[in-house]
mmCIF file as Biopython writes it, N, C-alpha, C and O atoms, coordinates in Angstrom:
data_model
#
loop_
_atom_site.group_PDB
_atom_site.id
_atom_site.type_symbol
_atom_site.label_atom_id
_atom_site.label_alt_id
_atom_site.label_comp_id
_atom_site.label_asym_id
_atom_site.label_entity_id
_atom_site.label_seq_id
_atom_site.pdbx_PDB_ins_code
_atom_site.Cartn_x
_atom_site.Cartn_y
_atom_site.Cartn_z
_atom_site.occupancy
_atom_site.B_iso_or_equiv
_atom_site.auth_seq_id
_atom_site.auth_asym_id
_atom_site.pdbx_PDB_model_num
ATOM 1   N N  . MET A ? 1  ? 93.813 251.713 113.662 1.0 0.0 1  A 1 
ATOM 2   C CA . MET A ? 1  ? 92.680 251.592 112.764 1.0 0.0 1  A 1 
ATOM 3   C C  . MET A ? 1  ? 92.995 252.350 111.481 1.0 0.0 1  A 1 
ATOM 4   O O  . MET A ? 1  ? 93.519 253.463 111.522 1.0 0.0 1  A 1 
ATOM 5   N N  . THR A ? 2  ? 92.678 251.753 110.362 1.0 0.0 2  A 1 
ATOM 6   C CA . THR A ? 2  ? 92.905 252.412 109.083 1.0 0.0 2  A 1 
ATOM 7   C C  . THR A ? 2  ? 91.600 252.983 108.569 1.0 0.0 2  A 1 
ATOM 8   O O  . THR A ? 2  ? 90.520 252.496 108.901 1.0 0.0 2  A 1 
ATOM 9   N N  . SER A ? 3  ? 91.709 254.009 107.766 1.0 0.0 3  A 1 
ATOM 10  C CA . SER A ? 3  ? 90.497 254.563 107.180 1.0 0.0 3  A 1 
ATOM 11  C C  . SER A ? 3  ? 90.126 253.748 105.947 1.0 0.0 3  A 1 
ATOM 12  O O  . SER A ? 3  ? 90.987 253.398 105.140 1.0 0.0 3  A 1 
ATOM 13  N N  . ALA A ? 4  ? 88.853 253.453 105.813 1.0 0.0 4  A 1 
ATOM 14  C CA . ALA A ? 4  ? 88.369 252.650 104.690 1.0 0.0 4  A 1 
ATOM 15  C C  . ALA A ? 4  ? 88.095 253.548 103.495 1.0 0.0 4  A 1 
ATOM 16  O O  . ALA A ? 4  ? 87.729 254.710 103.671 1.0 0.0 4  A 1 
ATOM 17  N N  . PRO A ? 5  ? 88.264 253.037 102.290 1.0 0.0 5  A 1 
ATOM 18  C CA . PRO A ? 5  ? 87.947 253.824 101.103 1.0 0.0 5  A 1 
ATOM 19  C C  . PRO A ? 5  ? 86.459 254.141 101.044 1.0 0.0 5  A 1 
ATOM 20  O O  . PRO A ? 5  ? 85.640 253.441 101.640 1.0 0.0 5  A 1 
ATOM 21  N N  . LEU A ? 6  ? 86.126 255.180 100.336 1.0 0.0 6  A 1 
ATOM 22  C CA . LEU A ? 6  ? 84.719 255.528 100.168 1.0 0.0 6  A 1 
ATOM 23  C C  . LEU A ? 6  ? 84.001 254.427 99.396  1.0 0.0 6  A 1 
ATOM 24  O O  . LEU A ? 6  ? 84.601 253.739 98.571  1.0 0.0 6  A 1 
ATOM 25  N N  . SER A ? 7  ? 82.716 254.272 99.673  1.0 0.0 7  A 1 
ATOM 26  C CA . SER A ? 7  ? 81.936 253.204 99.046  1.0 0.0 7  A 1 
ATOM 27  C C  . SER A ? 7  ? 81.941 253.280 97.531  1.0 0.0 7  A 1 
ATOM 28  O O  . SER A ? 7  ? 81.909 252.242 96.871  1.0 0.0 7  A 1 
ATOM 29  N N  . HIS A ? 8  ? 81.982 254.488 96.954  1.0 0.0 8  A 1 
ATOM 30  C CA . HIS A ? 8  ? 81.920 254.577 95.499  1.0 0.0 8  A 1 
ATOM 31  C C  . HIS A ? 8  ? 83.218 254.118 94.832  1.0 0.0 8  A 1 
ATOM 32  O O  . HIS A ? 8  ? 83.250 253.930 93.616  1.0 0.0 8  A 1 
ATOM 33  N N  . ASN A ? 9  ? 84.280 253.938 95.606  1.0 0.0 9  A 1 
ATOM 34  C CA . ASN A ? 9  ? 85.535 253.442 95.051  1.0 0.0 9  A 1 
ATOM 35  C C  . ASN A ? 9  ? 85.650 251.927 95.118  1.0 0.0 9  A 1 
ATOM 36  O O  . ASN A ? 9  ? 86.628 251.359 94.631  1.0 0.0 9  A 1 
ATOM 37  N N  . LEU A ? 10 ? 84.674 251.271 95.710  1.0 0.0 10 A 1 
ATOM 38  C CA . LEU A ? 10 ? 84.719 249.829 95.894  1.0 0.0 10 A 1 
ATOM 39  C C  . LEU A ? 10 ? 83.810 249.130 94.890  1.0 0.0 10 A 1 
ATOM 40  O O  . LEU A ? 10 ? 82.784 249.674 94.480  1.0 0.0 10 A 1 
ATOM 41  N N  . ALA A ? 11 ? 84.194 247.930 94.503  1.0 0.0 11 A 1 
ATOM 42  C CA . ALA A ? 11 ? 83.369 247.108 93.601  1.0 0.0 11 A 1 
ATOM 43  C C  . ALA A ? 11 ? 82.554 246.146 94.475  1.0 0.0 11 A 1 
ATOM 44  O O  . ALA A ? 11 ? 83.055 245.100 94.889  1.0 0.0 11 A 1 
ATOM 45  N N  . TRP A ? 12 ? 81.307 246.505 94.749  1.0 0.0 12 A 1 
ATOM 46  C CA . TRP A ? 12 ? 80.434 245.706 95.611  1.0 0.0 12 A 1 
ATOM 47  C C  . TRP A ? 12 ? 79.775 244.600 94.810  1.0 0.0 12 A 1 
ATOM 48  O O  . TRP A ? 12 ? 79.439 244.785 93.641  1.0 0.0 12 A 1 
ATOM 49  N N  . PHE A ? 13 ? 79.592 243.446 95.443  1.0 0.0 13 A 1 
ATOM 50  C CA . PHE A ? 13 ? 78.874 242.358 94.778  1.0 0.0 13 A 1 
ATOM 51  C C  . PHE A ? 13 ? 78.026 241.607 95.790  1.0 0.0 13 A 1 
ATOM 52  O O  . PHE A ? 13 ? 78.275 241.654 96.995  1.0 0.0 13 A 1 
ATOM 53  N N  . ARG A ? 14 ? 77.014 240.911 95.271  1.0 0.0 14 A 1 
ATOM 54  C CA . ARG A ? 14 ? 76.129 240.072 96.080  1.0 0.0 14 A 1 
ATOM 55  C C  . ARG A ? 14 ? 76.331 238.625 95.695  1.0 0.0 14 A 1 
ATOM 56  O O  . ARG A ? 14 ? 76.879 238.310 94.639  1.0 0.0 14 A 1 
ATOM 57  N N  . SER A ? 15 ? 75.885 237.770 96.556  1.0 0.0 15 A 1 
ATOM 58  C CA . SER A ? 15 ? 75.924 236.337 96.275  1.0 0.0 15 A 1 
ATOM 59  C C  . SER A ? 15 ? 75.066 236.017 95.061  1.0 0.0 15 A 1 
ATOM 60  O O  . SER A ? 15 ? 74.068 236.690 94.804  1.0 0.0 15 A 1 
ATOM 61  N N  . SER A ? 16 ? 75.451 235.001 94.326  1.0 0.0 16 A 1 
ATOM 62  C CA . SER A ? 16 ? 74.631 234.561 93.198  1.0 0.0 16 A 1 
ATOM 63  C C  . SER A ? 16 ? 73.307 233.975 93.673  1.0 0.0 16 A 1 
ATOM 64  O O  . SER A ? 16 ? 72.403 233.771 92.863  1.0 0.0 16 A 1 
ATOM 65  N N  . TYR A ? 17 ? 73.173 233.702 94.965  1.0 0.0 17 A 1 
ATOM 66  C CA . TYR A ? 17 ? 71.923 233.214 95.529  1.0 0.0 17 A 1 
ATOM 67  C C  . TYR A ? 17 ? 70.929 234.337 95.773  1.0 0.0 17 A 1 
ATOM 68  O O  . TYR A ? 17 ? 69.754 234.065 96.019  1.0 0.0 17 A 1 
ATOM 69  N N  . SER A ? 18 ? 71.363 235.594 95.713  1.0 0.0 18 A 1 
ATOM 70  C CA . SER A ? 18 ? 70.481 236.746 95.909  1.0 0.0 18 A 1 
ATOM 71  C C  . SER A ? 18 ? 69.634 236.966 94.668  1.0 0.0 18 A 1 
ATOM 72  O O  . SER A ? 18 ? 70.038 236.624 93.557  1.0 0.0 18 A 1 
ATOM 73  N N  . THR A ? 19 ? 68.467 237.533 94.866  1.0 0.0 19 A 1 
ATOM 74  C CA . THR A ? 19 ? 67.580 237.832 93.743  1.0 0.0 19 A 1 
ATOM 75  C C  . THR A ? 19 ? 67.395 239.330 93.625  1.0 0.0 19 A 1 
ATOM 76  O O  . THR A ? 19 ? 67.727 240.078 94.544  1.0 0.0 19 A 1 
ATOM 77  N N  . GLU A ? 20 ? 66.873 239.764 92.510  1.0 0.0 20 A 1 
ATOM 78  C CA . GLU A ? 20 ? 66.602 241.188 92.291  1.0 0.0 20 A 1 
ATOM 79  C C  . GLU A ? 20 ? 65.368 241.671 93.043  1.0 0.0 20 A 1 
ATOM 80  O O  . GLU A ? 20 ? 65.111 242.874 93.085  1.0 0.0 20 A 1 
ATOM 81  N N  . GLN A ? 21 ? 64.597 240.758 93.640  1.0 0.0 21 A 1 
ATOM 82  C CA . GLN A ? 21 ? 63.404 241.145 94.375  1.0 0.0 21 A 1 
ATOM 83  C C  . GLN A ? 21 ? 63.730 241.704 95.758  1.0 0.0 21 A 1 
ATOM 84  O O  . GLN A ? 21 ? 62.817 242.071 96.498  1.0 0.0 21 A 1 
ATOM 85  N N  . GLY A ? 22 ? 64.967 241.774 96.108  1.0 0.0 22 A 1 
ATOM 86  C CA . GLY A ? 22 ? 65.340 242.326 97.406  1.0 0.0 22 A 1 
ATOM 87  C C  . GLY A ? 22 ? 65.553 241.233 98.419  1.0 0.0 22 A 1 
ATOM 88  O O  . GLY A ? 22 ? 66.226 240.239 98.147  1.0 0.0 22 A 1 
ATOM 89  N N  . GLY A ? 23 ? 64.981 241.417 99.583  1.0 0.0 23 A 1 
ATOM 90  C CA . GLY A ? 23 ? 65.183 240.439 100.643 1.0 0.0 23 A 1 
ATOM 91  C C  . GLY A ? 23 ? 66.337 240.844 101.533 1.0 0.0 23 A 1 
ATOM 92  O O  . GLY A ? 23 ? 66.801 241.984 101.498 1.0 0.0 23 A 1 
ATOM 93  N N  . ASN A ? 24 ? 66.786 239.911 102.320 1.0 0.0 24 A 1 
ATOM 94  C CA . ASN A ? 24 ? 67.869 240.166 103.264 1.0 0.0 24 A 1 
ATOM 95  C C  . ASN A ? 24 ? 69.190 239.768 102.633 1.0 0.0 24 A 1 
ATOM 96  O O  . ASN A ? 24 ? 69.569 238.597 102.665 1.0 0.0 24 A 1 
ATOM 97  N N  . CYS A ? 25 ? 69.886 240.727 102.065 1.0 0.0 25 A 1 
ATOM 98  C CA . CYS A ? 25 ? 71.153 240.457 101.382 1.0 0.0 25 A 1 
ATOM 99  C C  . CYS A ? 25 ? 72.252 241.327 101.963 1.0 0.0 25 A 1 
ATOM 100 O O  . CYS A ? 25 ? 72.005 242.421 102.471 1.0 0.0 25 A 1 
ATOM 101 N N  . VAL A ? 26 ? 73.446 240.826 101.879 1.0 0.0 26 A 1 
ATOM 102 C CA . VAL A ? 26 ? 74.613 241.641 102.167 1.0 0.0 26 A 1 
ATOM 103 C C  . VAL A ? 26 ? 75.420 241.764 100.889 1.0 0.0 26 A 1 
ATOM 104 O O  . VAL A ? 26 ? 75.338 240.914 100.003 1.0 0.0 26 A 1 
ATOM 105 N N  . GLU A ? 27 ? 76.191 242.818 100.806 1.0 0.0 27 A 1 
ATOM 106 C CA . GLU A ? 27 ? 77.100 243.028 99.683  1.0 0.0 27 A 1 
ATOM 107 C C  . GLU A ? 27 ? 78.511 243.050 100.242 1.0 0.0 27 A 1 
ATOM 108 O O  . GLU A ? 27 ? 78.739 243.472 101.376 1.0 0.0 27 A 1 
ATOM 109 N N  . VAL A ? 28 ? 79.448 242.592 99.436  1.0 0.0 28 A 1 
ATOM 110 C CA . VAL A ? 28 ? 80.836 242.482 99.856  1.0 0.0 28 A 1 
ATOM 111 C C  . VAL A ? 28 ? 81.726 243.167 98.824  1.0 0.0 28 A 1 
ATOM 112 O O  . VAL A ? 28 ? 81.493 243.066 97.620  1.0 0.0 28 A 1 
ATOM 113 N N  . ALA A ? 29 ? 82.748 243.863 99.312  1.0 0.0 29 A 1 
ATOM 114 C CA . ALA A ? 29 ? 83.766 244.464 98.445  1.0 0.0 29 A 1 
ATOM 115 C C  . ALA A ? 29 ? 85.125 244.135 99.042  1.0 0.0 29 A 1 
ATOM 116 O O  . ALA A ? 29 ? 85.361 244.354 100.230 1.0 0.0 29 A 1 
ATOM 117 N N  . ALA A ? 30 ? 86.005 243.615 98.219  1.0 0.0 30 A 1 
ATOM 118 C CA . ALA A ? 30 ? 87.337 243.209 98.694  1.0 0.0 30 A 1 
ATOM 119 C C  . ALA A ? 30 ? 88.399 244.171 98.194  1.0 0.0 30 A 1 
ATOM 120 O O  . ALA A ? 30 ? 88.360 244.622 97.049  1.0 0.0 30 A 1 
ATOM 121 N N  . THR A ? 31 ? 89.343 244.478 99.063  1.0 0.0 31 A 1 
ATOM 122 C CA . THR A ? 31 ? 90.554 245.209 98.707  1.0 0.0 31 A 1 
ATOM 123 C C  . THR A ? 31 ? 91.723 244.327 99.156  1.0 0.0 31 A 1 
ATOM 124 O O  . THR A ? 31 ? 91.502 243.329 99.841  1.0 0.0 31 A 1 
ATOM 125 N N  . PRO A ? 32 ? 92.931 244.664 98.796  1.0 0.0 32 A 1 
ATOM 126 C CA . PRO A ? 32 ? 94.063 243.820 99.221  1.0 0.0 32 A 1 
ATOM 127 C C  . PRO A ? 32 ? 94.213 243.716 100.743 1.0 0.0 32 A 1 
ATOM 128 O O  . PRO A ? 32 ? 94.744 242.723 101.240 1.0 0.0 32 A 1 
ATOM 129 N N  . THR A ? 33 ? 93.760 244.712 101.477 1.0 0.0 33 A 1 
ATOM 130 C CA . THR A ? 33 ? 93.973 244.719 102.927 1.0 0.0 33 A 1 
ATOM 131 C C  . THR A ? 33 ? 92.710 244.571 103.761 1.0 0.0 33 A 1 
ATOM 132 O O  . THR A ? 33 ? 92.801 244.455 104.983 1.0 0.0 33 A 1 
ATOM 133 N N  . ALA A ? 34 ? 91.524 244.573 103.136 1.0 0.0 34 A 1 
ATOM 134 C CA . ALA A ? 34 ? 90.288 244.527 103.913 1.0 0.0 34 A 1 
ATOM 135 C C  . ALA A ? 34 ? 89.132 243.977 103.087 1.0 0.0 34 A 1 
ATOM 136 O O  . ALA A ? 34 ? 89.116 244.073 101.860 1.0 0.0 34 A 1 
ATOM 137 N N  . ILE A ? 35 ? 88.163 243.395 103.799 1.0 0.0 35 A 1 
ATOM 138 C CA . ILE A ? 35 ? 86.911 242.957 103.202 1.0 0.0 35 A 1 
ATOM 139 C C  . ILE A ? 35 ? 85.818 243.812 103.833 1.0 0.0 35 A 1 
ATOM 140 O O  . ILE A ? 35 ? 85.695 243.864 105.057 1.0 0.0 35 A 1 
ATOM 141 N N  . HIS A ? 36 ? 85.032 244.476 103.006 1.0 0.0 36 A 1 
ATOM 142 C CA . HIS A ? 36 ? 83.971 245.359 103.475 1.0 0.0 36 A 1 
ATOM 143 C C  . HIS A ? 36 ? 82.630 244.671 103.247 1.0 0.0 36 A 1 
ATOM 144 O O  . HIS A ? 36 ? 82.399 244.077 102.194 1.0 0.0 36 A 1 
ATOM 145 N N  . VAL A ? 37 ? 81.744 244.758 104.246 1.0 0.0 37 A 1 
ATOM 146 C CA . VAL A ? 37 ? 80.432 244.122 104.177 1.0 0.0 37 A 1 
ATOM 147 C C  . VAL A ? 37 ? 79.391 245.181 104.533 1.0 0.0 37 A 1 
ATOM 148 O O  . VAL A ? 37 ? 79.560 245.930 105.494 1.0 0.0 37 A 1 
ATOM 149 N N  . ARG A ? 38 ? 78.304 245.236 103.744 1.0 0.0 38 A 1 
ATOM 150 C CA . ARG A ? 38 ? 77.239 246.203 104.021 1.0 0.0 38 A 1 
ATOM 151 C C  . ARG A ? 38 ? 75.880 245.574 103.733 1.0 0.0 38 A 1 
ATOM 152 O O  . ARG A ? 38 ? 75.790 244.542 103.068 1.0 0.0 38 A 1 
ATOM 153 N N  . ASP A ? 39 ? 74.836 246.201 104.236 1.0 0.0 39 A 1 
ATOM 154 C CA . ASP A ? 39 ? 73.452 245.795 103.990 1.0 0.0 39 A 1 
ATOM 155 C C  . ASP A ? 39 ? 73.049 246.307 102.614 1.0 0.0 39 A 1 
ATOM 156 O O  . ASP A ? 39 ? 73.169 247.501 102.338 1.0 0.0 39 A 1 
ATOM 157 N N  . SER A ? 40 ? 72.581 245.427 101.760 1.0 0.0 40 A 1 
ATOM 158 C CA . SER A ? 40 ? 72.223 245.841 100.400 1.0 0.0 40 A 1 
ATOM 159 C C  . SER A ? 40 ? 71.068 246.829 100.376 1.0 0.0 40 A 1 
ATOM 160 O O  . SER A ? 40 ? 70.929 247.596 99.423  1.0 0.0 40 A 1 
ATOM 161 N N  . LYS A ? 41 ? 70.235 246.821 101.416 1.0 0.0 41 A 1 
ATOM 162 C CA . LYS A ? 41 ? 69.095 247.738 101.457 1.0 0.0 41 A 1 
ATOM 163 C C  . LYS A ? 41 ? 69.502 249.140 101.917 1.0 0.0 41 A 1 
ATOM 164 O O  . LYS A ? 41 ? 68.745 250.095 101.739 1.0 0.0 41 A 1 
ATOM 165 N N  . VAL A ? 42 ? 70.695 249.267 102.508 1.0 0.0 42 A 1 
ATOM 166 C CA . VAL A ? 42 ? 71.181 250.557 103.012 1.0 0.0 42 A 1 
ATOM 167 C C  . VAL A ? 42 ? 72.619 250.746 102.537 1.0 0.0 42 A 1 
ATOM 168 O O  . VAL A ? 42 ? 73.545 250.729 103.348 1.0 0.0 42 A 1 
ATOM 169 N N  . PRO A ? 43 ? 72.815 250.926 101.226 1.0 0.0 43 A 1 
ATOM 170 C CA . PRO A ? 43 ? 74.183 250.959 100.696 1.0 0.0 43 A 1 
ATOM 171 C C  . PRO A ? 43 ? 75.045 252.110 101.208 1.0 0.0 43 A 1 
ATOM 172 O O  . PRO A ? 43 ? 76.272 252.015 101.174 1.0 0.0 43 A 1 
ATOM 173 N N  . HIS A ? 44 ? 74.434 253.186 101.677 1.0 0.0 44 A 1 
ATOM 174 C CA . HIS A ? 44 ? 75.225 254.305 102.186 1.0 0.0 44 A 1 
ATOM 175 C C  . HIS A ? 44 ? 75.267 254.314 103.707 1.0 0.0 44 A 1 
ATOM 176 O O  . HIS A ? 44 ? 75.732 255.278 104.314 1.0 0.0 44 A 1 
ATOM 177 N N  . GLY A ? 45 ? 74.783 253.243 104.319 1.0 0.0 45 A 1 
ATOM 178 C CA . GLY A ? 45 ? 74.794 253.118 105.772 1.0 0.0 45 A 1 
ATOM 179 C C  . GLY A ? 45 ? 76.109 252.552 106.269 1.0 0.0 45 A 1 
ATOM 180 O O  . GLY A ? 45 ? 77.103 252.518 105.543 1.0 0.0 45 A 1 
ATOM 181 N N  . PRO A ? 46 ? 76.101 252.111 107.509 1.0 0.0 46 A 1 
ATOM 182 C CA . PRO A ? 46 ? 77.340 251.579 108.087 1.0 0.0 46 A 1 
ATOM 183 C C  . PRO A ? 46 ? 77.780 250.291 107.405 1.0 0.0 46 A 1 
ATOM 184 O O  . PRO A ? 46 ? 76.983 249.595 106.775 1.0 0.0 46 A 1 
ATOM 185 N N  . ARG A ? 47 ? 79.042 249.999 107.544 1.0 0.0 47 A 1 
ATOM 186 C CA . ARG A ? 47 ? 79.571 248.752 106.997 1.0 0.0 47 A 1 
ATOM 187 C C  . ARG A ? 47 ? 80.577 248.167 107.972 1.0 0.0 47 A 1 
ATOM 188 O O  . ARG A ? 47 ? 81.146 248.863 108.813 1.0 0.0 47 A 1 
ATOM 189 N N  . LEU A ? 48 ? 80.773 246.891 107.832 1.0 0.0 48 A 1 
ATOM 190 C CA . LEU A ? 48 ? 81.723 246.150 108.649 1.0 0.0 48 A 1 
ATOM 191 C C  . LEU A ? 48 ? 82.976 245.941 107.811 1.0 0.0 48 A 1 
ATOM 192 O O  . LEU A ? 48 ? 82.888 245.556 106.645 1.0 0.0 48 A 1 
ATOM 193 N N  . THR A ? 49 ? 84.131 246.192 108.394 1.0 0.0 49 A 1 
ATOM 194 C CA . THR A ? 49 ? 85.395 245.994 107.694 1.0 0.0 49 A 1 
ATOM 195 C C  . THR A ? 49 ? 86.202 244.942 108.441 1.0 0.0 49 A 1 
ATOM 196 O O  . THR A ? 49 ? 86.482 245.077 109.632 1.0 0.0 49 A 1 
ATOM 197 N N  . LEU A ? 50 ? 86.568 243.893 107.715 1.0 0.0 50 A 1 
ATOM 198 C CA . LEU A ? 50 ? 87.286 242.767 108.302 1.0 0.0 50 A 1 
ATOM 199 C C  . LEU A ? 50 ? 88.638 242.576 107.623 1.0 0.0 50 A 1 
ATOM 200 O O  . LEU A ? 50 ? 88.831 242.961 106.470 1.0 0.0 50 A 1 
ATOM 201 N N  . SER A ? 51 ? 89.563 241.978 108.353 1.0 0.0 51 A 1 
ATOM 202 C CA . SER A ? 51 ? 90.824 241.596 107.730 1.0 0.0 51 A 1 
ATOM 203 C C  . SER A ? 51 ? 90.555 240.396 106.828 1.0 0.0 51 A 1 
ATOM 204 O O  . SER A ? 51 ? 89.589 239.669 107.059 1.0 0.0 51 A 1 
ATOM 205 N N  . PRO A ? 52 ? 91.370 240.169 105.823 1.0 0.0 52 A 1 
ATOM 206 C CA . PRO A ? 52 ? 91.176 238.981 104.983 1.0 0.0 52 A 1 
ATOM 207 C C  . PRO A ? 52 ? 91.184 237.681 105.790 1.0 0.0 52 A 1 
ATOM 208 O O  . PRO A ? 52 ? 90.436 236.759 105.466 1.0 0.0 52 A 1 
ATOM 209 N N  . GLY A ? 53 ? 92.006 237.589 106.824 1.0 0.0 53 A 1 
ATOM 210 C CA . GLY A ? 53 ? 92.042 236.393 107.660 1.0 0.0 53 A 1 
ATOM 211 C C  . GLY A ? 53 ? 90.746 236.176 108.419 1.0 0.0 53 A 1 
ATOM 212 O O  . GLY A ? 53 ? 90.259 235.049 108.512 1.0 0.0 53 A 1 
ATOM 213 N N  . ALA A ? 54 ? 90.176 237.262 108.968 1.0 0.0 54 A 1 
ATOM 214 C CA . ALA A ? 54 ? 88.902 237.158 109.689 1.0 0.0 54 A 1 
ATOM 215 C C  . ALA A ? 54 ? 87.778 236.777 108.735 1.0 0.0 54 A 1 
ATOM 216 O O  . ALA A ? 54 ? 86.915 235.975 109.091 1.0 0.0 54 A 1 
ATOM 217 N N  . TRP A ? 55 ? 87.776 237.340 107.528 1.0 0.0 55 A 1 
ATOM 218 C CA . TRP A ? 55 ? 86.756 236.990 106.535 1.0 0.0 55 A 1 
ATOM 219 C C  . TRP A ? 55 ? 86.869 235.519 106.141 1.0 0.0 55 A 1 
ATOM 220 O O  . TRP A ? 55 ? 85.857 234.829 106.019 1.0 0.0 55 A 1 
ATOM 221 N N  . SER A ? 56 ? 88.068 235.051 105.948 1.0 0.0 56 A 1 
ATOM 222 C CA . SER A ? 56 ? 88.296 233.659 105.587 1.0 0.0 56 A 1 
ATOM 223 C C  . SER A ? 56 ? 87.792 232.725 106.680 1.0 0.0 56 A 1 
ATOM 224 O O  . SER A ? 56 ? 87.155 231.714 106.384 1.0 0.0 56 A 1 
ATOM 225 N N  . ALA A ? 57 ? 88.068 233.050 107.934 1.0 0.0 57 A 1 
ATOM 226 C CA . ALA A ? 57 ? 87.588 232.232 109.049 1.0 0.0 57 A 1 
ATOM 227 C C  . ALA A ? 57 ? 86.069 232.245 109.115 1.0 0.0 57 A 1 
ATOM 228 O O  . ALA A ? 57 ? 85.447 231.208 109.346 1.0 0.0 57 A 1 
ATOM 229 N N  . PHE A ? 58 ? 85.465 233.419 108.912 1.0 0.0 58 A 1 
ATOM 230 C CA . PHE A ? 58 ? 83.999 233.519 108.929 1.0 0.0 58 A 1 
ATOM 231 C C  . PHE A ? 58 ? 83.362 232.676 107.820 1.0 0.0 58 A 1 
ATOM 232 O O  . PHE A ? 58 ? 82.421 231.924 108.074 1.0 0.0 58 A 1 
ATOM 233 N N  . THR A ? 59 ? 83.871 232.800 106.598 1.0 0.0 59 A 1 
ATOM 234 C CA . THR A ? 59 ? 83.267 232.054 105.495 1.0 0.0 59 A 1 
ATOM 235 C C  . THR A ? 59 ? 83.483 230.552 105.659 1.0 0.0 59 A 1 
ATOM 236 O O  . THR A ? 59 ? 82.615 229.764 105.284 1.0 0.0 59 A 1 
ATOM 237 N N  . ALA A ? 60 ? 84.617 230.144 106.209 1.0 0.0 60 A 1 
ATOM 238 C CA . ALA A ? 60 ? 84.852 228.717 106.462 1.0 0.0 60 A 1 
ATOM 239 C C  . ALA A ? 60 ? 83.842 228.206 107.501 1.0 0.0 60 A 1 
ATOM 240 O O  . ALA A ? 60 ? 83.300 227.111 107.349 1.0 0.0 60 A 1 
ATOM 241 N N  . PHE A ? 61 ? 83.592 228.980 108.536 1.0 0.0 61 A 1 
ATOM 242 C CA . PHE A ? 61 ? 82.604 228.591 109.532 1.0 0.0 61 A 1 
ATOM 243 C C  . PHE A ? 61 ? 81.207 228.556 108.934 1.0 0.0 61 A 1 
ATOM 244 O O  . PHE A ? 61 ? 80.438 227.633 109.203 1.0 0.0 61 A 1 
ATOM 245 N N  . ALA A ? 62 ? 80.875 229.549 108.129 1.0 0.0 62 A 1 
ATOM 246 C CA . ALA A ? 62 ? 79.528 229.603 107.521 1.0 0.0 62 A 1 
ATOM 247 C C  . ALA A ? 62 ? 79.286 228.400 106.614 1.0 0.0 62 A 1 
ATOM 248 O O  . ALA A ? 62 ? 78.168 227.887 106.563 1.0 0.0 62 A 1 
ATOM 249 N N  . ARG A ? 63 ? 80.298 227.945 105.906 1.0 0.0 63 A 1 
ATOM 250 C CA . ARG A ? 63 ? 80.139 226.764 105.051 1.0 0.0 63 A 1 
ATOM 251 C C  . ARG A ? 63 ? 79.837 225.522 105.875 1.0 0.0 63 A 1 
ATOM 252 O O  . ARG A ? 63 ? 79.045 224.682 105.448 1.0 0.0 63 A 1 
ATOM 253 N N  . THR A ? 64 ? 80.445 225.387 107.040 1.0 0.0 64 A 1 
ATOM 254 C CA . THR A ? 64 ? 80.219 224.198 107.871 1.0 0.0 64 A 1 
ATOM 255 C C  . THR A ? 64 ? 78.913 224.281 108.649 1.0 0.0 64 A 1 
ATOM 256 O O  . THR A ? 64 ? 78.348 223.251 109.015 1.0 0.0 64 A 1 
ATOM 257 N N  . ALA A ? 65 ? 78.425 225.494 108.907 1.0 0.0 65 A 1 
ATOM 258 C CA . ALA A ? 65 ? 77.202 225.677 109.696 1.0 0.0 65 A 1 
ATOM 259 C C  . ALA A ? 65 ? 75.946 225.615 108.836 1.0 0.0 65 A 1 
ATOM 260 O O  . ALA A ? 65 ? 74.840 225.528 109.370 1.0 0.0 65 A 1 
ATOM 261 N N  . ALA A ? 66 ? 76.093 225.658 107.525 1.0 0.0 66 A 1 
ATOM 262 C CA . ALA A ? 66 ? 74.919 225.707 106.649 1.0 0.0 66 A 1 
ATOM 263 C C  . ALA A ? 66 ? 74.214 224.407 106.531 1.0 0.0 66 A 1 
ATOM 264 O O  . ALA A ? 66 ? 73.210 224.310 105.825 1.0 0.0 66 A 1 
#
């Protein structure tokens, strides 16, 4: 297991479908070796760290399931 960079060193972004009114959003930050995912309502809370391959498989599945 590798240690993840601190949240303040990552460039987090939300989907363009998210609004400023809040709601249920996730934020994503990509590095060359990992994709980090967190709850936008709890930015300093836990986060999920995935390999780029796992993230790619997840997003491909999400596109077909929508």
